[in-house]
NULOLO-304003 format. One record per residue: residue number from 1; residue in three letters; x, y, z of N, C-alpha, C in turn. Coordinates in Angstrom, 2 decimals, always signed. Example, Ala and Ser with C-alpha at 12.3 -4.5 7.8 and 13.67 -1.06 7.14 Angstrom:
<rs>
R pos code     nxx     nyy     nzz    caxx    cayy    cazz     cxx     cyy     czz
R   1  Ala  +13.19   -5.69   +7.80  +12.30   -4.50   +7.80  +13.20   -3.30   +7.80
R   2  Ser  +12.85   -2.25   +7.08  +13.67   -1.06   +7.14  +12.90   +0.03   +7.87
</rs>
This chain:
<rs>
R pos code     nxx     nyy     nzz    caxx    cayy    cazz     cxx     cyy     czz
R   1  Met  +56.41  +39.99 +104.48  +57.52  +39.63 +105.35  +58.12  +40.87 +106.01
R   2  Leu  +58.11  +41.99 +105.29  +58.66  +43.22 +105.86  +57.86  +43.64 +107.09
R   3  Asp  +56.53  +43.49 +107.04  +55.70  +43.82 +108.20  +56.10  +42.98 +109.41
R   4  Phe  +56.38  +41.69 +109.15  +56.77  +40.78 +110.22  +58.10  +41.21 +110.84
R   5  Thr  +59.07  +41.55 +110.01  +60.37  +41.95 +110.54  +60.27  +43.27 +111.30
R   6  Gln  +59.42  +44.16 +110.83  +59.21  +45.42 +111.55  +58.54  +45.18 +112.89
R   7  Ala  +57.59  +44.25 +112.92  +56.93  +43.91 +114.18  +57.92  +43.28 +115.15
R   8  Leu  +58.80  +42.42 +114.65  +59.81  +41.80 +115.52  +60.73  +42.85 +116.14
R   9  Ala  +61.03  +43.88 +115.39  +61.92  +44.93 +115.90  +61.31  +45.65 +117.09
R  10  Gln  +60.01  +45.55 +117.26  +59.31  +46.23 +118.36  +59.03  +45.32 +119.55
R  11  Val  +59.43  +44.05 +119.47  +59.14  +43.11 +120.56  +60.00  +43.43 +121.77
R  12  Pro  +59.38  +43.76 +122.90  +60.15  +44.06 +124.11  +60.98  +42.85 +124.54
R  13  Gly  +62.25  +43.07 +124.79  +63.12  +42.02 +125.29  +63.75  +41.14 +124.23
R  14  Leu  +63.34  +41.28 +122.97  +63.96  +40.51 +121.90  +65.24  +41.22 +121.47
R  15  Ile  +66.36  +40.57 +121.71  +67.66  +41.16 +121.39  +68.01  +40.95 +119.93
R  16  Gln  +67.79  +39.74 +119.45  +68.24  +39.38 +118.10  +67.44  +38.20 +117.58
R  17  Lys  +67.15  +38.22 +116.30  +66.63  +37.03 +115.62  +67.59  +36.72 +114.49
R  18  Ile  +67.99  +35.46 +114.42  +68.82  +34.99 +113.31  +67.91  +34.14 +112.44
R  19  Trp  +67.78  +34.50 +111.18  +66.89  +33.82 +110.24  +67.62  +32.62 +109.64
R  20  Met  +66.91  +31.49 +109.51  +67.52  +30.29 +108.96  +66.59  +29.68 +107.91
R  21  Ile  +67.21  +28.99 +106.93  +66.45  +28.23 +105.94  +67.26  +26.99 +105.59
R  22  Asn  +66.58  +25.89 +105.38  +67.22  +24.64 +105.02  +67.44  +24.64 +103.52
R  23  Asn  +68.69  +24.68 +103.07  +69.00  +24.73 +101.64  +68.57  +23.48 +100.89
R  24  Glu  +68.48  +22.35 +101.58  +68.06  +21.12 +100.92  +66.54  +21.04 +100.78
R  25  Asn  +65.84  +21.72 +101.64  +64.38  +21.70 +101.63  +63.91  +23.10 +101.99
R  26  Thr  +63.73  +23.94 +100.99  +63.45  +25.35 +101.26  +62.09  +25.60 +101.89
R  27  Ser  +61.30  +24.56 +102.07  +60.03  +24.75 +102.77  +60.23  +24.75 +104.28
R  28  Lys  +61.43  +24.43 +104.74  +61.72  +24.46 +106.17  +62.56  +25.69 +106.48
R  29  Ala  +62.07  +26.45 +107.41  +62.77  +27.66 +107.82  +62.60  +27.82 +109.32
R  30  Gly  +63.33  +28.72 +109.88  +63.22  +28.92 +111.32  +64.05  +30.10 +111.76
R  31  Gly  +64.30  +30.14 +113.03  +65.08  +31.23 +113.55  +65.60  +30.93 +114.93
R  32  Ile  +66.62  +31.65 +115.28  +67.16  +31.62 +116.63  +66.81  +32.98 +117.23
R  33  Tyr  +66.11  +32.95 +118.32  +65.66  +34.16 +118.99  +66.42  +34.30 +120.30
R  34  Leu  +67.01  +35.43 +120.53  +67.72  +35.69 +121.78  +66.96  +36.77 +122.54
R  35  Phe  +66.50  +36.41 +123.73  +65.71  +37.31 +124.56  +66.51  +37.73 +125.79
R  36  Glu  +66.14  +38.88 +126.35  +66.81  +39.39 +127.54  +66.52  +38.55 +128.78
R  37  Asp  +65.29  +38.04 +128.89  +64.92  +37.35 +130.12  +63.71  +36.44 +129.89
R  38  Glu  +63.39  +35.68 +130.93  +62.28  +34.72 +130.86  +60.94  +35.42 +130.60
R  39  Ala  +60.74  +36.57 +131.20  +59.47  +37.28 +131.02  +59.26  +37.67 +129.56
R  40  Ser  +60.32  +38.08 +128.89  +60.22  +38.44 +127.47  +59.88  +37.23 +126.61
R  41  Val  +60.47  +36.08 +126.94  +60.15  +34.83 +126.23  +58.67  +34.51 +126.42
R  42  Phe  +58.21  +34.55 +127.65  +56.81  +34.24 +127.96  +55.87  +35.18 +127.20
R  43  Asp  +56.17  +36.48 +127.25  +55.31  +37.46 +126.58  +55.27  +37.24 +125.07
R  44  Tyr  +56.42  +36.92 +124.47  +56.46  +36.70 +123.03  +55.61  +35.49 +122.63
R  45  Phe  +55.78  +34.38 +123.35  +55.06  +33.17 +122.99  +53.60  +33.17 +123.40
R  46  Asn  +53.18  +34.18 +124.13  +51.78  +34.34 +124.47  +51.20  +35.60 +123.83
R  47  Gly  +51.95  +36.17 +122.89  +51.54  +37.42 +122.28  +51.05  +37.28 +120.85
R  48  Pro  +50.73  +38.41 +120.23  +50.09  +38.41 +118.92  +50.98  +37.92 +117.77
R  49  Ile  +52.27  +38.17 +117.82  +53.13  +37.75 +116.71  +53.21  +36.23 +116.63
R  50  Phe  +53.49  +35.59 +117.76  +53.59  +34.13 +117.72  +52.23  +33.51 +117.45
R  51  Asn  +51.17  +34.12 +117.94  +49.82  +33.62 +117.65  +49.55  +33.66 +116.15
R  52  Arg  +50.03  +34.71 +115.49  +49.89  +34.82 +114.04  +50.65  +33.70 +113.33
R  53  Ile  +51.84  +33.37 +113.83  +52.65  +32.31 +113.24  +51.94  +30.97 +113.36
R  54  Ile  +51.48  +30.63 +114.56  +50.88  +29.31 +114.75  +49.50  +29.20 +114.09
R  55  Ser  +48.88  +30.33 +113.78  +47.59  +30.32 +113.11  +47.72  +30.30 +111.59
R  56  Asp  +48.92  +30.51 +111.08  +49.15  +30.57 +109.64  +49.17  +29.16 +109.05
R  57  Pro  +48.28  +28.86 +108.10  +48.24  +27.52 +107.51  +49.49  +27.16 +106.71
R  58  Asn  +50.32  +28.14 +106.38  +51.57  +27.86 +105.66  +52.61  +27.19 +106.54
R  59  Phe  +52.44  +27.29 +107.84  +53.36  +26.64 +108.78  +52.71  +25.35 +109.27
R  60  Glu  +53.14  +24.23 +108.73  +52.52  +22.95 +109.07  +53.10  +22.33 +110.33
R  61  Glu  +54.36  +22.50 +110.53  +55.03  +21.84 +111.66  +55.88  +22.88 +112.38
R  62  Ile  +55.44  +23.26 +113.55  +56.20  +24.24 +114.34  +56.79  +23.51 +115.53
R  63  Val  +58.09  +23.64 +115.67  +58.81  +23.03 +116.78  +59.50  +24.15 +117.53
R  64  Val  +59.25  +24.24 +118.81  +59.88  +25.26 +119.65  +60.72  +24.57 +120.69
R  65  Lys  +61.97  +24.97 +120.78  +62.87  +24.44 +121.80  +63.55  +25.62 +122.47
R  66  Ser  +63.72  +25.51 +123.75  +64.32  +26.59 +124.53  +65.67  +26.12 +125.08
R  67  Phe  +66.65  +26.98 +124.97  +68.00  +26.67 +125.43  +68.53  +27.81 +126.28
R  68  Glu  +69.29  +27.48 +127.29  +70.02  +28.50 +128.04  +71.23  +28.92 +127.23
R  69  Leu  +71.60  +30.16 +127.33  +72.80  +30.66 +126.66  +74.02  +30.15 +127.42
R  70  Asn  +74.94  +29.53 +126.73  +76.19  +29.08 +127.34  +77.19  +30.22 +127.19
R  71  Glu  +77.22  +31.09 +128.20  +78.02  +32.30 +128.08  +79.52  +32.02 +128.00
R  72  Lys  +79.98  +30.96 +128.65  +81.41  +30.65 +128.65  +81.93  +30.49 +127.22
R  73  Tyr  +81.26  +29.67 +126.43  +81.73  +29.42 +125.07  +81.29  +30.50 +124.09
R  74  Thr  +80.15  +31.12 +124.36  +79.69  +32.19 +123.49  +80.69  +33.33 +123.47
R  75  Phe  +81.19  +33.70 +124.64  +82.09  +34.85 +124.69  +83.52  +34.51 +124.30
R  76  Leu  +83.83  +33.23 +124.13  +85.12  +32.86 +123.56  +85.14  +33.07 +122.05
R  77  Ala  +83.96  +33.01 +121.44  +83.84  +33.19 +119.99  +83.88  +34.68 +119.65
R  78  Glu  +84.28  +34.95 +118.45  +84.28  +36.33 +117.95  +83.24  +36.45 +116.85
R  79  Gly  +82.68  +37.61 +116.71  +81.70  +37.82 +115.64  +80.65  +38.83 +116.04
R  80  Ser  +79.76  +39.11 +115.12  +78.79  +40.18 +115.34  +77.83  +39.89 +116.49
R  81  Val  +77.39  +38.65 +116.65  +76.47  +38.33 +117.75  +77.18  +38.49 +119.09
R  82  Thr  +78.41  +38.01 +119.17  +79.19  +38.16 +120.40  +79.41  +39.63 +120.71
R  83  Asp  +79.75  +40.42 +119.68  +79.93  +41.85 +119.88  +78.64  +42.51 +120.36
R  84  Leu  +77.52  +42.09 +119.79  +76.22  +42.61 +120.22  +75.98  +42.31 +121.69
R  85  Leu  +76.22  +41.07 +122.10  +75.99  +40.68 +123.48  +76.90  +41.43 +124.44
R  86  Arg  +78.14  +41.62 +124.04  +79.07  +42.35 +124.91  +78.64  +43.79 +125.14
R  87  Gly  +77.92  +44.36 +124.19  +77.50  +45.75 +124.30  +76.21  +45.97 +125.06
R  88  Leu  +75.51  +44.92 +125.39  +74.22  +45.06 +126.08  +74.40  +45.25 +127.57
R  89  Ser  +73.73  +46.23 +128.12  +73.85  +46.48 +129.56  +73.31  +45.31 +130.37
R  90  Ser  +72.27  +44.62 +129.87  +71.72  +43.49 +130.62  +72.73  +42.36 +130.72
R  91  Phe  +73.57  +42.19 +129.70  +74.58  +41.14 +129.76  +75.72  +41.56 +130.68
R  92  Lys  +76.01  +42.85 +130.71  +77.07  +43.34 +131.59  +76.69  +43.14 +133.06
R  93  Ser  +75.38  +43.15 +133.34  +74.94  +43.00 +134.73  +74.68  +41.54 +135.10
R  94  Asn  +75.14  +40.62 +134.25  +75.04  +39.17 +134.49  +73.61  +38.63 +134.48
R  95  Ser  +72.65  +39.38 +133.98  +71.30  +38.82 +133.89  +71.17  +37.88 +132.70
R  96  Phe  +72.24  +37.74 +131.93  +72.17  +36.89 +130.74  +72.02  +35.42 +131.07
R  97  Lys  +72.20  +35.03 +132.30  +72.05  +33.62 +132.66  +70.62  +33.13 +132.44
R  98  Thr  +69.67  +34.05 +132.35  +68.28  +33.64 +132.10  +67.87  +33.86 +130.65
R  99  Ser  +68.80  +34.23 +129.79  +68.46  +34.44 +128.39  +68.12  +33.13 +127.71
R 100  Lys  +67.33  +33.22 +126.69  +66.89  +32.03 +125.96  +67.18  +32.17 +124.48
R 101  Ile  +67.45  +31.05 +123.88  +67.51  +30.98 +122.43  +66.36  +30.07 +122.02
R 102  Ile  +65.54  +30.55 +121.12  +64.35  +29.81 +120.70  +64.49  +29.44 +119.23
R 103  Leu  +64.29  +28.17 +118.92  +64.31  +27.69 +117.54  +62.93  +27.21 +117.17
R 104  Phe  +62.46  +27.57 +115.99  +61.25  +26.92 +115.50  +61.31  +26.85 +114.00
R 105  Gln  +60.64  +25.85 +113.46  +60.66  +25.66 +112.00  +59.25  +25.50 +111.49
</rs>
C-alpha cells in the first residue's frame, strides 16, 4: 500500500486523495480524488495506476463517478481541504471550475 500512496503522490494534476472505508463492510473502500483539470483526470484514468487497480482481482466492483466541484459551498466550509484549495494557484486563477472529484469503491 505504501508503494501505491507514493505513486499517487507523483500523479500530475492530482491535488488530493481522501481515503474512505465502509465501517459496516470493510471490504468496501474508495476515495475522493481532486484533480486540477480535465486533462489530469483523463491521464489518470488512462494511466498505469488506474490500470493496476482495475486489473487487481481483489477489486471486484469498481464504480467511478465524476462530479464538478461546487466552489460556492466548498469555500463556505472551513477545514484542511478548504485551506488546501485556497492555497493553490490554479484555484486562485479560477481554473477550479473544471476540477473533478472521483469516487470509486
